[in-house]
C-alpha positions in Angstrom: 99.2 95.7 109.5 96.4 93.6 111.3 93.4 92.4 108.9 90.1 91.5 111.3 87.9 91.3 108.3 87.4 87.6 107.5 85.0 87.4 104.4 82.1 84.8 104.2 82.5 84.8 100.8 85.3 84.9 98.0 85.1 85.9 94.4 88.0 85.9 91.7 89.0 87.6 89.0 89.8 85.0 86.1 92.6 86.4 83.8 95.6 87.6 86.2 94.5 86.1 89.4 93.0 82.9 89.3 94.7 81.6 85.5 97.8 82.9 83.9 96.0 83.1 80.4 98.7 85.3 78.7 100.5 82.7 76.5 97.1 82.3 74.6 96.1 85.8 74.3 99.6 86.8 73.0 99.2 83.5 70.8 96.2 85.0 69.0 97.3 88.4 68.8 100.7 86.9 66.8 98.5 84.7 64.7 97.5 88.0 63.2 101.0 89.2 63.0 102.1 86.5 61.2 99.5 86.5 58.9 100.2 90.1 58.0 104.0 88.8 57.2 105.0 90.8 60.7 107.4 89.5 63.3 105.7 87.8 66.2 105.5 90.4 69.3 107.7 89.6 72.2 106.0 87.4 74.8 106.9 89.9 77.2 105.4 92.9 75.4 102.2 91.5 75.4 101.9 90.2 78.5 101.1 93.1 81.0 98.0 93.5 78.7 96.3 90.3 79.1 93.5 91.4 81.5 92.6 94.6 78.9 91.4 91.6 76.7 91.1 92.8 72.8 91.2 96.0 73.1 94.7 96.3 75.6 96.5 93.2 73.4 95.3 94.9 69.4 97.1 98.4 71.5 100.3 96.4 72.1 100.3 94.2 69.2 99.4 96.6 66.5 99.2 100.2 68.2 95.6 100.3 67.3 92.2 101.8 69.7 88.8 101.4 69.1 89.0 105.1 67.5 90.7 103.5 64.7 88.7 102.1 61.6 89.8 98.5 61.3 89.7 97.9 65.2 86.7 96.7 65.2 87.5 94.1 62.1 91.0 92.8 63.5 89.3 92.7 67.5 86.6 90.0 66.1 89.7 88.3 63.9 91.6 88.2 66.9 88.6 86.8 69.3 87.8 84.0 66.6 91.8 83.1 67.1 91.5 82.9 70.8 88.3 80.8 70.5 90.3 78.6 68.3 93.3 77.7 71.0 91.5 79.1 73.9 93.3 77.1 76.7 96.6 75.2 74.6 98.9 77.1 76.9 96.8 78.7 80.0 97.6 77.3 83.1 96.6 78.3 86.5 98.7 80.1 88.7 101.0 78.4 91.3 99.4 77.9 94.6 96.0 79.0 93.2 94.4 74.8 92.9 95.6 74.5 96.9 93.7 77.8 97.4 90.5 76.7 96.0 91.2 73.2 97.8 91.8 75.0 101.2 88.5 77.5 100.8 86.2 74.5 99.8 87.7 72.8 102.8 86.5 75.5 105.0 82.9 75.7 103.5 83.7 79.0 102.1 81.4 79.5 99.1 83.7 81.3 96.2 82.8 82.6 92.3 84.1 84.4 89.8 83.5 87.9 87.7 85.6 88.3 85.2 84.8 90.8 81.9 85.5 87.4 79.4 82.6 87.0 77.9 80.3 83.8 78.2 81.5 82.1 74.6 85.4 82.2 76.7 84.4 81.7 80.2 82.1 78.7 79.5 84.7 76.8 77.6 87.7 77.5 79.7 86.7 76.9 83.4 85.7 73.2 83.4 89.4 73.4 81.2 91.2 74.9 84.0 89.7 72.8 86.4 87.5 75.5 88.6 84.3 73.8 87.6 83.7 74.2 91.2 82.8 77.8 91.3 79.5 78.4 92.9 78.9 81.7 90.7 80.7 82.5 87.2 79.3 86.1 86.4 81.3 86.6 82.5 81.6 90.3 80.8 77.6 89.5 79.2 75.8 88.4 82.4 74.8 92.0 83.4 74.4 95.0 81.2 77.4 96.0 82.7 81.6 95.6 82.6 84.0 96.3 85.6 85.1 98.8 86.7 81.0 99.1 87.3 80.0 97.3 90.5 77.1 95.2 89.0 78.8 92.1 88.4 80.0 91.7 91.5 76.3 93.3 93.3 75.5 90.2 90.9 78.1 87.6 92.4 77.0 88.5 96.0 73.3 87.7 94.9 73.7 84.8 93.4 75.7 83.0 96.5 73.1 84.8 99.0 75.3 87.6 100.7 75.7 91.3 101.1 78.7 92.6 98.9 80.1 93.6 102.6 80.2 90.1 103.5 82.3 89.1 100.1 86.1 89.8 99.0 86.9 90.4 95.5 90.7 89.3 94.3 92.0 90.8 90.8 94.8 91.9 89.5 93.9 95.2 87.4 92.7 98.4 88.8 89.4 98.0 86.9 89.0 94.9 89.4 89.8 97.4 92.8 87.7 100.2 91.1 84.0 97.6 91.0 85.3 96.1 94.7 85.6 99.3 96.0 82.3 100.8 94.5 80.4 97.7 95.3 81.6 97.5 98.8 83.8 94.7 98.9 86.6 94.1 101.0 89.5 94.7 97.9 92.8 92.6 97.3 95.2 93.4 94.4 96.4 90.2 93.4 100.5 91.0 92.5 101.0 87.4 91.6 99.4 88.6 88.5 99.8 90.7 85.3 99.9 93.7 87.5 103.1 93.2 89.3 103.6 95.1 92.9 105.0 98.3 92.0 101.7 99.0 89.9 99.2 97.2 92.4 100.4 99.2 95.6 99.3 102.7 94.0 95.3 101.5 94.0 94.8 102.3 97.7 93.0 98.6 98.3 92.6 97.2 101.1 94.8 94.6 100.8 97.5 93.8 98.8 99.1 90.2 98.3 102.3 88.8 97.0 100.9 85.1 97.1 97.9 83.1 96.6 98.9 81.5 99.8 98.6 84.8 101.7 95.1 84.8 101.6 94.7 81.8 103.5 95.5 84.2 106.4 92.4 86.0 105.7 90.1 83.7 105.3 91.1 80.5 107.4 
């Protein structure tokens, strides 16, 4: 399929799109399991839920949901564990660093829109080497989380482009729902936690297997 759209600004999700943060997120869950005399959950069991944050990981690790009375206390415990070791094993996905350099050389503004709150994005961004992002919209920057479009609207405002001039790349259905609601060109990152098979059901504007594939769109 030929894509004629050329974005004037590029926006990325963080967890599962720019960076593989699952090892540190999973470690925060397994620390809780070990402290409860439970064996660590297999990483393969926890990894697919990394983009869903505490809610998804606690369900995968303990089978609890926000409706359970112990959920809030366990959520706070999980977040404290994660903050204490926020970038021990997290890293950019292969090809992301080169992609960012290429986008920068093209003079294309880029930014990050994540549901991760500022408490975690602020220290994590420089540790991952992403401090050149021209905007960082965290989960508490606006009143709403994705899939609401407001975080993407705010990113477009900060970069001084219309939403229709931007593309948004993410690895979760909520990312694509937010992009579509904002009127942005939606790109599913099949290299992330979703996997290509799941992403194919999202009816996105574009599905990419590798970060380098994005260069064909922006260059």
